[in-house]
N, C-alpha and C positions, 0 to 999 in steps of 0.2 A: 441469360444475361451477361454481358462482358463488362468490364469496367475499364476506361482507358486513365492507367492512374498517373500519367504524365502528359500534359498538352499545353500548349501556349496559345490560348483562344484569342489574346490580344496583339499577336504578333502579326505583321504584314502577311498576308496569303489567306489568313483565316479571318481577321476581324473584319473585313470589308464585307463579308457575307457570313457573318457569325452565326446568325439565326437558321440560315440554310445548311451551314456545316454542322450544327448540332441536330437539325432535324433528319439529315442524310445518316448521322451516326445512330440516332434512335431507331430509324428505319432497318438499320443493320444489327441492331440488338445490344448497341451500346446503352447501359442503363445509368451510368453514372460517370462523371469526368472530374480529374483533379487539374485545376487551373493554377498553372505555376508562374510565379513572379520570380524576376532575375535582378531587378533593381528597384530603390525605393519608389522612383517615379510611376512604376507599374502597380504598385499596390492598390491604389483605390480603384483602378480599372479591374483588376483581377477579381478584388472583393465585391465590386459593384455587379460584375457579372454572375458571381456565385449567389449574390442576394436576389437578383432577378430570376435566375434558372434554378429551380428546385433540385435539379440534379447535378449541379456543378457546385464543386467544392473549392477551395482557395487555399493557396500556401503564401506565406512572406518570407522574403529573403534575399539573399546578395549572391548573385553567381560570381566565382571566381574572377570571371573576366572583368566584372565591375568593382572588382575590391578597391582598386586605388581612387576611385571616385567616392567610395563611401567608407574610407578608413576610420572617419570618426561618428559612424552612424551610432554605436552607443547601445549596449543591452536593453536600456529601459526603453528605447523607441521600438525595438523588435519585441520585446516582452508585451507592451501595450498594445502590439497590432495583432497579437495572438488572442487578446480578448473577445474579438469577433465572433459571433456564433458559428460563422461560416469558414472561418479558417481553422483549417484541420491540420496543418503540417508546417514546418519551418524549412525554408529552401526554396531553390534548390541554392547549395552553398558546396564549398569543398576546394579541391586543388586541380588546376589545369596547368601543367608544365609544357604542353604541346604548343600552345600558342603564345604562352607566356605575357598575355596581355595587361596583366598586374604583376607588382612585386611579389615574389614568392613569400617572404616573411608576413607582407599584409595578408595575402591570401589565407597562411597559416592561422593568424591570428585572428580574422574573421570567422574562419571555419570553427576554432575553438569557441568563440563569442557565440555562434548560433548553437553549438553543441551545449553550452552551458545554460542558455535560454531554455533549450529542449529539455534538459534534465530538469530545470525547475517548474516548467509548466506541463511536462509529460505529453509532448506532442512529438510525433517522429521527425527527424531530420533526413531531408531527401538531399543524397550526396551525389556530387556531380566529381568524378576524378578521371583524369586523361595523363597518362605518361608520368603519374605521381604516385605509384603503388607505396613505394618505400614510406614516403612521408605520411601518405594516408593512413597506412597501417600503423606508423608509430603514434599519430595524433589518436586514432581510435583506440589504441590500446591503453595510451596514457589516460585519455578521459574517460575510458570505462572504469579504470582504478579508481576514479574519483567517484564514481557511481554510475549505475546503469541507466541508458536512455535508448528508447526505440528508433530505429533508423533502417533505412536502405540504400543500396547502391543502385542508382536508376540508370538506365540505358547501358547496362552491363557490357563492356568492351575488354575487360582486364583479362589477365591471365588465370589459368585454372587453379595455381597456387593461391592467387588472391581471392578467389571465390572461396577456397577452403577456409582462408583466414578470416574473411568476413562473417562466413556461416558459422564457425566457431565462436565468434564474438556475439553470435544472435542477430545478425542483420538478416534482413530480406535482401533478395535480387529480383531486379525488375529487368525485363528483356524488351528491346524495342525491334523494329524492323530490320535493324542490323542482321540479326540471327538469320533472315532469309537469303543474305547475300551468298554468293556461290563461295567466296574466299572466307567465310566466316567459320571455318571448321572448328577452331577451338571454342568459340563461342556457342557452337551447336552442341558440342560436348558438353560444355556445362548445363546449358538449357536441358539438356536430357538427364541430367543426373541432380540437378538442385533438389533438395527435399520438397515433397508436394505442398508442404505446409510453409515454404518460405519464398514462393514464386509468385511475381507480378507480371502482368503485361501491360506496354504502354506505345505510344506513337511517338512521342517528343515532337509531335507534328507542331509546326509545319514542316519539320525537317525528316529525313531519313524514310522516305515512302517505301514500303515494303515490295518486295516482288509480289504481285505482277504490276505494280504502279510505280516502279522506280523511273526517276525524272519527273514525276508530277510532284505538286504541292501535297504534302502529305496531310491527312484529315483523320480525325478521331475515328472515323468509319472504318478506317484501314487496320485498327487493331484486331478487326476479325482475322485478317489475312495472316497476322502475326501469330495470332492464337491459334488457328488451324495448323500452322506450319510446327509450332512447338508440340501441340497435340500429337501431330504425326511422329515428330523426334522422340516423344515419351512412350508411344505405342498406345495411346490412349484416344477416346472419342472427343471430338472438340467440345461438346456439351459437358463432359467432366472437366476438361481444362478450363472451360468457362466459369461452371461452379466453383472449382477450386480456388481459382485466382480472385474471384469476386468475394468468396469467404475471407480468403487472406486479406483483401483491401480492408475489409470492415473491421478485421481484427487488428491489423497494423493502425489503421487511422481510426481508432476508436470513439472519436469525436463525431465523426460522421453517421448519419443514420440510413439504415438500408432501405 
């Protein structure tokens, strides 16, 4: 069994045929899905899908692109949303300096707020970081000094040095279909050496379809292609990679039940 540890089932491209999308993934051997929210207006739909589908779980959080529109969200609203039995994670949150769609200080403040709530409720933080390694590292180190919290870097595309830093801090790394791209040499090297007990796989669907599906709308079923590619990088059988990453998912997202 595989787990798609990061998908956006409410996004255009998937939501129109959500049941068929889930059924195709299940037929491909995907046994669980983490449905990710990126803005407050999505929370009810994301959680609703998780309540309806027993193998779907939910996250609640604010993507850095949406930070300016949620500057006044408040920790209590986020904390209250984590009370739902189907909510197993906080995020995605983090920093994105590539597009700079929100003020950088607002991004940082919301990132810290998410971490503080995660520390309080002991749910993992799902972290998005792009072109922001220095500030992401600084915030993670400063917040870890206040008290440990579980977390992962989703859709890892950062440097090898950053991988070493987040692993040293105890975080997990999740790999998407980008790892299958020909120009992703450094990412492939990272995926080949991440400790087995810290590795997850995801699609980030409907984005970033892996080879051989590039150019198509990405679906959770395609996590199998990514997992098979990573297994080959690591010199192990696909079934072993699937078993390991699934076990890692349930260890990190301990509120979920296998």
